[in-house]
C-alpha positions in Angstrom: 135.4 110.7 154.2 133.2 107.9 155.7 130.1 107.1 153.7 127.9 107.8 156.7 129.4 111.3 157.1 129.0 111.9 153.4 125.4 110.9 153.6 124.8 113.1 156.6 126.4 116.1 154.9 124.4 115.6 151.7 121.2 115.2 153.7 122.0 118.4 155.6 122.7 120.3 152.4 119.5 119.0 150.8 117.5 120.0 153.9 119.0 123.5 153.9 118.3 123.9 150.2 114.7 122.8 150.7 114.3 125.2 153.6 115.8 128.1 151.7 114.0 127.4 148.4 112.2 130.7 147.8 108.7 131.2 146.4 108.7 132.0 142.7 110.1 135.5 142.0 107.7 138.4 141.7 107.3 139.8 138.3 105.7 143.1 137.3 102.5 142.5 135.3 101.2 146.1 135.3 102.7 149.3 136.6 102.3 153.0 136.1 104.7 155.9 136.9 103.4 158.4 139.5 103.6 161.9 138.1 102.1 164.5 140.4 99.4 165.5 142.9 97.5 167.7 140.5 94.1 166.0 141.3 91.7 168.0 139.1 89.5 165.0 139.8 90.0 164.8 143.6 90.2 161.5 145.4 87.8 162.7 148.1 87.4 161.3 151.6 84.7 158.8 152.6 84.2 157.3 149.1 85.3 154.1 147.2 87.1 154.3 144.0 87.5 151.4 141.5 90.4 151.3 139.2 90.7 149.0 136.2 94.0 147.5 135.2 95.0 144.9 132.6 97.9 142.6 133.6 100.2 141.4 130.8 101.4 138.2 132.5 99.7 135.2 134.2 100.4 134.4 137.8 99.3 132.0 140.6 99.1 134.9 143.1 99.5 138.7 143.0 100.3 141.7 145.2 99.5 145.3 144.8 101.7 148.4 145.4 100.4 151.7 146.5 102.4 154.9 147.0 102.2 158.6 148.0 105.5 159.5 146.2 104.6 163.2 145.7 101.9 163.8 148.3 102.4 166.1 151.3 99.8 164.5 153.5 99.4 161.0 155.0 96.7 159.1 153.2 94.5 156.7 155.2 93.1 153.8 153.2 90.5 151.9 155.3 90.1 148.9 153.0 91.3 147.5 149.7 90.0 144.6 147.5 90.8 143.1 144.2 88.8 140.9 141.8 88.5 139.8 138.3 86.4 142.2 136.2 83.1 141.0 134.9 82.0 144.2 133.0 82.0 147.9 133.9 83.0 148.2 137.5 81.5 144.8 138.5 83.5 141.9 139.8 83.2 138.2 138.7 81.5 136.1 141.4 84.0 134.0 143.4 87.0 136.2 142.5 86.7 139.0 145.1 89.7 139.0 147.5 90.5 141.3 150.5 93.9 142.8 150.3 96.0 143.1 153.5 99.2 144.9 154.5 101.1 143.1 157.2 97.8 141.4 158.1 95.7 144.6 158.3 93.1 145.7 155.8 93.9 149.3 156.5 96.9 151.2 155.2 98.6 154.4 156.2 100.5 156.0 153.3 103.0 158.6 154.6 104.4 161.2 152.2 107.0 159.5 150.0 106.0 156.0 151.0 105.5 153.1 148.6 104.1 149.8 150.1 103.4 146.4 148.7 100.5 144.3 149.9 100.6 140.8 151.3 100.4 138.1 148.7 96.8 137.6 147.4 95.8 134.1 146.4 94.0 135.0 143.1 95.2 133.2 139.9 95.1 135.6 136.9 95.6 135.1 133.2 97.6 137.3 130.9 95.5 140.2 129.5 92.9 139.8 132.2 91.2 142.9 133.7 91.4 143.4 137.4 89.1 145.6 139.5 91.0 147.2 142.4 88.8 149.0 144.9 90.1 151.4 147.6 88.2 153.3 150.3 89.5 156.1 152.3 88.7 158.1 155.4 89.5 161.5 156.8 90.6 164.5 154.8 92.7 162.8 152.0 93.7 166.1 150.4 95.7 165.7 147.2 97.1 162.2 146.6 99.7 161.0 144.2 98.4 160.2 140.8 99.3 159.2 137.3 97.2 161.8 135.5 96.8 160.1 132.1 95.4 156.7 132.7 93.4 156.1 129.4 91.1 154.1 131.7 87.9 155.1 133.4 87.9 155.2 137.2 84.6 154.5 138.9 83.6 156.3 142.0 81.0 155.6 144.7 80.0 158.0 147.5 79.8 154.9 149.8 82.9 154.6 151.9 82.6 150.9 152.4 81.9 149.5 148.9 85.1 147.7 148.3 83.5 144.3 148.9 80.5 145.0 146.6 80.4 142.6 143.6 78.1 144.7 141.3 78.7 148.2 140.2 75.5 149.7 141.6 76.2 153.2 143.0 79.5 153.5 141.1 79.7 156.2 138.5 82.3 157.1 135.9 84.7 159.9 136.5 82.9 163.2 135.8 83.1 164.5 132.2 85.6 167.3 131.6 88.1 166.0 134.1 91.2 163.9 133.2 91.2 160.1 133.8 93.9 159.1 136.3 95.3 156.4 138.5 95.3 157.3 142.2 97.9 156.0 144.7 98.0 152.7 142.8 101.4 152.0 141.4 101.8 148.3 140.4 100.5 144.8 140.2 103.1 142.0 140.6 102.4 138.3 140.0 104.2 135.1 140.9 104.3 133.3 137.5 104.5 129.6 137.1 107.3 129.9 134.6 110.3 132.3 134.3 109.1 135.6 132.9 111.1 138.6 131.6 109.7 142.1 132.1 110.0 144.7 129.4 109.5 148.3 130.3 108.3 150.8 127.8 110.0 154.0 129.1 109.0 157.4 127.7 106.6 160.3 127.4 103.1 160.7 126.0 103.9 158.4 123.1 104.4 155.5 125.5 101.7 156.7 127.8 99.1 156.4 125.1 97.9 160.0 125.0 95.2 160.6 122.4 94.5 164.3 122.4 91.2 166.2 122.7 92.0 168.7 120.0 92.9 172.1 121.3 93.5 171.1 124.9 96.7 169.4 126.2 95.1 169.1 129.7 91.6 167.6 129.3 91.2 164.5 127.2 88.2 163.2 125.3 86.7 159.9 126.3 87.5 158.1 123.0 89.8 155.2 123.6 89.4 154.9 127.4 89.7 151.3 128.5 90.6 150.0 125.0 94.2 149.2 125.9 95.5 150.6 122.5 98.7 152.2 123.7 101.7 150.9 121.8 103.1 148.9 124.8 99.7 147.1 125.1 99.9 146.1 121.4 103.5 145.1 121.8 102.6 142.9 124.7 100.1 141.0 122.5 102.8 140.6 119.8 105.3 139.2 122.3 102.7 136.8 123.8 102.1 135.4 120.3 105.8 135.1 119.5 107.1 134.0 123.0 104.1 132.6 124.9 104.5 133.1 128.7 108.0 134.6 128.4 107.4 138.4 128.6 105.4 140.8 130.6 105.2 144.4 129.4 104.7 147.4 131.7 104.4 151.1 130.9 106.7 153.7 132.4 105.5 156.6 130.2 104.5 160.0 131.6 102.9 162.5 129.2 104.9 165.7 129.0 108.0 164.0 130.5 111.5 165.2 129.6 114.8 163.3 129.7 117.1 165.9 131.3 114.9 168.7 132.7 112.4 169.0 135.6 108.7 169.1 134.9 107.4 171.8 132.6 104.2 171.3 134.6 103.9 169.3 137.8 101.8 166.5 136.2 104.6 165.9 133.7 106.7 164.3 136.5 110.4 164.4 137.3 113.0 164.1 134.6 113.6 160.6 133.2 117.1 160.6 134.7 115.6 161.4 138.1 113.0 158.6 137.9 115.1 155.8 136.5 115.7 154.2 139.9 112.0 154.1 140.9 110.4 153.5 137.6 112.8 151.1 136.0 115.5 149.6 138.2 113.2 148.9 141.2 110.6 147.0 139.0 110.5 143.3 139.9 111.9 141.1 137.1 112.9 143.9 134.7 115.2 142.7 132.0 114.6 144.8 128.9 113.8 148.5 128.2 112.6 150.3 125.1 113.5 154.0 125.6 111.5 156.4 123.5 111.8 159.9 124.8 113.2 163.4 124.0 110.5 165.1 122.0 109.5 167.3 124.9 113.2 168.2 125.6 113.2 169.8 122.2 109.6 171.0 121.9 109.5 172.8 125.3 112.8 174.5 124.7 113.2 178.0 123.4 116.4 176.9 121.6 116.2 173.1 121.0 119.6 171.6 122.0 120.3 168.2 120.3 123.6 167.8 122.0 122.1 168.2 125.5 119.5 165.6 124.7 122.0 163.2 123.3 124.1 163.5 126.5 121.0 162.8 128.6 120.0 159.8 126.5 123.6 158.5 126.7 123.6 158.8 130.4 120.2 157.0 130.7 121.3 154.1 128.4 124.6 153.7 130.3 122.9 153.5 133.7 120.4 150.9 132.4 123.2 148.9 130.8 125.3 149.0 133.9 122.4 147.5 135.8 122.5 144.6 133.4 119.4 145.5 131.3 119.0 145.1 127.6 118.2 148.5 126.1 116.6 149.3 122.7 116.7 153.0 121.8 113.8 154.5 119.8 114.1 157.3 117.3 111.9 160.4 117.9 108.6 160.8 116.1 107.9 163.8 113.7 106.0 166.8 115.1 106.0 169.4 112.4 102.7 171.3 112.4 101.8 170.3 115.9 99.3 172.6 117.6 98.6 170.6 120.7 101.9 171.7 122.2 102.5 174.3 119.5 106.3 174.7 120.2 106.8 171.1 119.0 105.9 172.0 115.5 108.7 174.5 114.8 111.3 173.8 112.1 114.1 174.3 114.6 112.7 171.4 116.6 112.6 169.1 113.6 116.2 170.0 112.7 117.3 169.1 116.3 115.2 165.9 116.1 116.9 164.8 112.9 120.3 165.3 114.6 119.3 163.2 117.6 117.8 160.5 115.3 121.0 160.4 113.3 123.0 159.8 116.5 120.5 157.1 117.7 120.8 155.2 114.4 124.7 155.3 114.6 125.4 155.0 118.4 126.9 151.8 119.9 125.7 152.2 123.5 122.3 150.5 123.2 121.8 146.9 122.3 119.7 147.9 119.3 117.4 150.5 118.0 113.7 150.8 117.0 113.3 153.2 114.2 109.9 154.5 115.2 110.4 157.6 113.0 110.8 155.6 109.8 107.7 153.5 110.6 105.3 156.5 111.2 106.5 159.5 109.2 104.9 160.8 106.1 107.1 159.7 103.1 106.2 162.8 101.2 106.8 165.1 104.2 109.4 163.4 106.6 108.9 166.0 109.3 105.2 165.1 109.6 103.3 162.1 110.9 101.6 160.0 108.3 98.1 161.4 107.9 96.4 158.0 108.5 98.4 157.5 111.7 97.9 161.0 113.1 95.4 161.7 115.9 94.8 165.0 114.3 97.2 167.2 116.3 100.3 166.4 114.2 102.0 165.3 117.4 100.4 162.1 118.8 99.5 159.0 116.9 96.0 157.6 116.7 95.1 154.0 117.5 96.4 152.8 114.1 99.6 154.8 114.8 100.2 153.1 118.1 99.7 149.8 116.3 102.3 150.8 113.8 104.7 151.7 116.6 104.3 148.3 118.2 104.8 146.6 114.8 108.0 148.6 114.3 109.7 146.7 117.2 111.8 143.8 115.7 111.0 140.9 118.1 114.2 139.1 117.1 116.0 141.8 119.2 114.2 140.4 122.2 114.8 136.7 121.5 
């Protein structure tokens, strides 16, 4: 081939490559799994709500995703903003950004819709808090929520307070109502370096539920905003071991089950039914830690270990088929539980031991995390260690969540 023609071809290919060079891939830096439209603390019309999230990865720009996955009504959002958190519900000066959707500040969320914003030019650091403000109009009715946020939403009766820097007029969610995330689903970032995304997939243990004793529905305020869930602590460990290489997002739903539909609406669809939305559609997902099954046994009249094993096998196979690395976690003890009293039965523990025996010996997953061995009481293996127990014999306390994060062998993610 003549040198001139070769040069023209190479120049054309280089030009095409440059024209087709995409922006850095989006990576999930924070996400939450929508669970219901229960709305005991209603997202009312003509108000502004500020939701606080902590991203687990740095990025040069970000985008937000909102959804009305389970709502029956169209939700009209009149304006959305995002900024770096100063303190409380206030925003650091110079960091406030308007959020647009196809160039418009308003957004109409039809039932079942999930929509990502236009890119927002706001550099963020890993483990930085963002303030995401949303105002609505009209009769919003019941909107899709994630009903256990472990973060305090701030509400203003002013309908146009999204661009307000200070937190004057914003009040905490009323006492006696559950904390929740409303219509907000995810924050993605464009990282400067390649980042893997690990998803902590599970139920209340991943969700970070810390019970108000005696009530499985209304939480106490202890622990709100402290980011002490086990995936939060794990993200910190990964950042120290592999700086800039991992983001960690939480796909836990309190009360969720692997194979069965929701025992209550706020417990969400079964894990098998939500895999596509909550895992496979997450930008940059590469790894999954699956810790779920306690509610399949605890909410059953006759706990069925074989049915749960079949469900876990199906979940792992689907995730592996999608090219993801999967670590399977053993189920935590629950003897003596009274916040979810059925979980404390001896028959549940017998079935749990059978499932854990299968988990420790199966070859489907890429590895296991023996959460049970890390948190059980050596003197009473069916019970949580007393110093790691929140007090209901079912959910860990803050130290317990730290123990779960420490239980993950990071070499499995190297």
